C-alpha positions in Angstrom: 0.0 0.0 0.0 1.3 3.4 -0.9 2.0 5.6 2.1 0.2 9.0 1.9 0.4 11.4 4.9 -1.2 14.5 3.4 -4.5 15.2 1.5 -6.6 18.1 0.5 -10.4 17.6 0.4 -13.6 19.6 -0.1 -16.6 19.0 2.2 -20.1 20.3 1.9 -22.7 19.4 4.4 -26.3 19.0 3.3 -28.7 21.8 2.7 -31.8 22.0 4.9 -35.0 21.1 3.2 -37.4 23.9 2.4 -40.6 24.3 4.4 -44.0 23.7 2.7 -46.8 26.1 1.8 -50.0 24.1 2.3 -53.6 24.5 3.4 -56.0 22.0 4.8 -58.4 20.7 2.2 -60.9 18.4 4.0 -64.5 17.7 3.4 -66.8 19.6 5.9 -63.8 21.7 7.0 -64.4 25.1 5.3 -61.5 27.5 5.1 -58.9 25.1 6.4 -55.9 26.8 7.9 -52.2 26.5 6.9 -50.7 23.1 7.5 -47.3 23.2 5.8 -44.6 21.2 7.6 -40.9 22.1 8.0 -38.1 20.8 5.9 -35.6 18.1 7.1 -32.1 18.8 8.4 -29.2 18.4 6.0 -26.6 15.7 6.7 -23.6 16.4 8.8 -20.1 15.4 7.7 -17.8 13.9 10.4 -14.4 12.3 10.7 -13.8 9.1 12.6 -10.3 7.9 13.5 -9.7 4.1 13.1 -6.7 1.9 13.6 -7.8 -0.1 10.5 -6.6 2.8 8.3 -2.8 3.5 8.0 -2.7 6.1 5.2 -4.7 8.9 3.6 -4.4 7.3 0.2 -8.2 7.0 -0.3 -8.7 10.7 0.4 -5.9 11.6 -2.0 -8.0 10.3 -4.9 -11.5 11.3 -3.8 -11.4 15.0 -3.0 -15.0 16.0 -2.8 -17.4 14.9 -0.1 -21.0 16.1 -0.4 -23.7 15.1 2.2 -27.3 14.7 1.2 -29.9 17.5 1.5 -32.9 17.4 3.8 -36.3 16.6 2.3 -39.1 19.0 1.7 -41.8 19.5 4.2 -45.3 18.5 3.2 -48.9 19.2 4.0 -50.7 18.0 7.1 -47.8 19.5 9.2 -45.5 16.6 8.1 -41.8 17.4 8.5 -39.4 16.4 5.8 -37.0 13.6 6.4 -33.5 14.6 7.7 -30.6 13.4 5.6 -28.2 10.8 6.8 -24.8 12.0 8.1 -21.7 11.2 6.1 -18.7 9.5 7.8 -15.1 9.8 6.6 -12.8 7.3 8.2 -9.2 8.5 8.7 -6.1 6.9 10.4 -5.5 7.5 14.1 -3.2 10.5 14.3 -4.8 12.6 11.6 -4.8 16.4 12.1 -7.6 18.3 10.4 -6.8 21.9 9.3 -8.7 24.6 7.5 -6.9 24.8 4.2 -7.2 28.6 3.9 -6.2 29.7 7.4 -4.2 26.6 8.5 -6.1 26.6 11.8 -6.1 23.2 13.5 -9.7 22.1 13.8 -9.2 18.6 15.3 -6.4 16.2 16.3 -7.8 12.7 16.0 -5.3 10.9 18.1 -7.5 8.3 19.8 -9.1 5.2 18.1 -12.8 5.9 17.6 -12.6 9.6 18.2 -15.0 11.7 16.0 -15.2 15.3 14.9 -18.1 17.0 13.1 -16.3 19.1 10.5 -19.5 20.2 8.6 -22.9 20.8 10.1 -25.9 20.3 7.9 -28.4 23.2 7.5 -31.6 23.2 9.5 -34.8 22.8 7.6 -37.0 25.7 6.7 -40.3 26.3 8.6 -43.6 25.7 6.8 -46.3 28.2 6.5 -48.2 26.8 9.5 -45.4 28.2 11.7 -46.2 31.8 10.6 -49.9 31.8 11.2 -51.1 34.4 13.7 -54.4 35.9 14.8 -53.9 38.8 12.4 -52.3 36.8 9.6 -54.2 33.5 9.4 -53.3 32.5 5.9 -49.6 33.0 5.3 -48.6 32.0 1.8 -44.9 31.7 2.3 -42.4 29.3 3.9 -38.7 29.3 4.7 -36.0 27.9 2.5 -33.7 25.5 4.3 -30.3 26.8 5.7 -27.2 25.9 3.7 -24.7 23.4 5.2 -21.1 24.2 6.0 -18.6 23.9 3.2 -14.8 24.4 3.2 -11.5 23.1 1.9 -9.6 21.0 4.4 -6.0 19.9 4.7 -5.4 16.6 6.4 -2.0 15.6 7.9 -1.2 12.2 9.3 1.2 12.2 12.2 2.0 8.6 13.1 1.7 7.7 16.8 4.9 6.1 18.1 6.8 6.1 21.4 10.2 6.2 19.8 11.3 7.9 16.6 14.6 6.8 14.9 16.5 9.6 13.2 19.9 9.8 11.5 21.6 10.1 8.1 20.7 7.8 5.2 22.2 4.3 5.5 22.9 4.7 9.2 21.2 1.4 9.8 17.8 2.6 11.1 15.8 0.2 9.0 18.1 -2.7 10.0 17.7 -1.8 13.6 13.8 -1.7 13.5 13.7 -5.0 11.6 16.0 -6.6 14.2 13.9 -5.6 17.2 10.3 -5.8 15.7 8.3 -7.5 13.0 8.6 -4.5 10.7 10.2 -5.3 7.4 11.3 -2.1 5.7 13.4 -2.2 2.5 17.1 -2.6 3.3 19.9 -2.0 0.8 23.4 -0.6 0.6 22.5 2.7 -1.1 21.1 6.0 0.4 17.4 6.8 0.7 16.3 3.2 0.8 13.5 4.2 3.2 11.1 6.5 1.3 8.3 6.4 3.9 8.0 5.9 7.7 7.7 2.4 9.1 6.2 1.4 12.4 7.3 -1.6 14.5 6.0 -2.9 17.8 8.9 -3.8 20.1 8.6 -6.3 23.0 11.7 -6.6 25.1 11.9 -9.1 28.0 9.0 -8.6 30.4 8.5 -4.9 29.7 5.5 -3.3 28.2 5.6 -3.2 24.4 6.2 0.1 22.6 5.9 1.4 19.1 9.0 2.6 17.2 9.0 4.6 13.9 11.7 4.5 11.3 12.0 7.9 9.7 13.6 8.4 6.2 17.2 9.6 6.5 18.1 13.3 6.8 20.9 15.1 5.1 22.4 18.6 5.7 20.2 21.2 4.2 17.1 19.1 4.7 15.2 22.1 6.1 15.7 23.8 2.7 14.2 20.9 0.8 17.3 18.7 0.3 16.7 15.0 0.4 13.4 13.6 1.6 13.5 13.0 5.3 12.3 16.5 6.3 8.9 15.9 4.9 8.4 13.0 7.3 9.7 14.7 10.5 6.1 15.5 11.5 5.9 11.8 12.4 8.4 12.2 15.3 6.6 15.3 16.8 4.4 13.0 18.8 7.1 10.6 20.0 8.3 10.5 23.6 11.9 10.1 22.7 14.3 9.9 19.8 16.8 7.2 19.0 19.6 8.9 17.2 21.6 6.4 15.1 25.1 7.4 13.8 27.3 5.7 11.2 30.9 6.7 10.8 31.9 3.9 8.5 31.1 5.8 5.2 34.0 8.3 5.5 37.4 7.6 7.0 37.6 11.0 8.8 33.9 11.1 9.9 33.4 12.1 13.5 30.3 10.9 15.3 29.9 14.1 17.3 29.8 16.3 14.1 27.3 13.8 12.6 25.1 14.1 15.8 25.3 17.9 15.7 24.4 18.1 12.0 21.2 16.0 12.4 20.2 18.0 15.5 20.7 21.2 13.6 18.1 20.0 11.0 15.7 18.9 13.7 16.0 22.4 15.3 15.3 24.1 12.0 12.2 22.0 11.4 10.8 22.4 15.0 12.9 23.6 17.9 10.7 21.5 20.3 12.2 18.3 18.8 15.5 19.2 20.5 13.7 19.2 23.9 12.8 15.5 23.5 15.2 13.1 25.3 17.6 11.4 22.9 19.4 8.1 23.1 22.5 8.3 20.9 23.9 5.1 19.4 26.9 4.4 17.2 26.2 1.6 14.7 28.3 -0.8 12.7 30.9 -1.6 15.4 31.3 -5.0 13.7 33.4 -3.2 11.1 37.2 -2.9 11.9 37.4 0.8 11.0 34.6 1.6 13.4 36.0 -0.6 16.2 39.2 1.4 16.1 37.3 4.6 16.8 34.7 3.6 19.3 36.7 4.6 22.4 37.5 8.0 21.0 33.9 8.6 20.0 32.6 7.6 23.4 35.1 9.9 25.1 34.1 12.8 22.8 30.4 12.4 23.7 31.2 11.9 27.4 32.9 15.4 27.5 29.5 16.8 26.3 27.7 14.9 29.0 26.2 12.5 26.5 26.3 8.7 26.8 27.1 7.0 23.4 25.8 3.4 23.0 27.9 1.4 20.5 26.1 -1.4 18.7 25.8 -3.5 15.6 22.4 -3.8 13.9 23.8 -6.8 11.9 25.2 -8.9 14.7 22.9 -7.7 17.5 25.8 -6.6 19.8 24.8 -3.8 22.1 21.1 -3.8 21.1 20.0 -5.2 24.4 21.6 -2.2 26.2 19.8 0.3 23.9 16.4 -1.3 24.4 16.9 -1.3 28.2 17.7 2.4 28.1 14.6 3.1 25.9 12.4 1.3 28.3 13.9 3.2 31.2 13.4 6.5 29.5 9.8 5.7 28.5 8.9 4.8 32.1 10.0 8.3 33.1 7.8 10.1 30.6 
């Protein structure tokens, strides 16, 4: 299934049905009075968040959602039938915004949560409503009220406890495939991951947690370079970040500079991301070149007051310690 996390749609709630102009016409009832009923209410449009949906793909291809109008009122003071409401099912984590003003209308972060985004118009009153002692035969009725209509922007922000960030090919996808049932594409070239992946992690006797693998960032991502920046909204809801570093690609690569470069991009996107607790891990210690530098890198981070966790996503060495630290951090949030 193609992953789509943004959509633009148009909604129009139902128009209220018009009231009726009618007069009683019964045998032996001379000069029957007005008996026009009111129109039915137009249908509402509402969103419902469901865990069964993982993407906004359906809404990407169907942009217009029009609820039914209320029925006309009729004689004998009979009201018109109200129209059925229209339900639009979206993934849990969908943020609903007004397209023009970008105002956030709803954040559907709970399974089953609903939000009425368009109220149907009320039905018009029939002529019987306007009869008075001085105006006993009104020959007019109200039109129904129009329903709400607007363009909306929908943004999906995945719900995860841990977000994995880092440069392309740092080993994020290998890590999540190692600790969960997620199976993202893994290859030895950059930008293998082109959409976020979720994995449920169960470690020892601890409570399971959800981890999100975010496509890799590169310097200048906040200016549109690469592709990871467009998915960073998915780590805004996370409780902590797992920052994976790879220094095997370049001989003179320094982990601390790598760490600072990614954090710089996070800060440009949303400064609040830098306030989230981070677990920093150095990957690929199974490679000889990386093994030779581990002690130096650990010491550099220690001077900054940061604990660096060396590990290998391929062999599994050091992963247990990282998971233990994640569980400890999550228990504190």
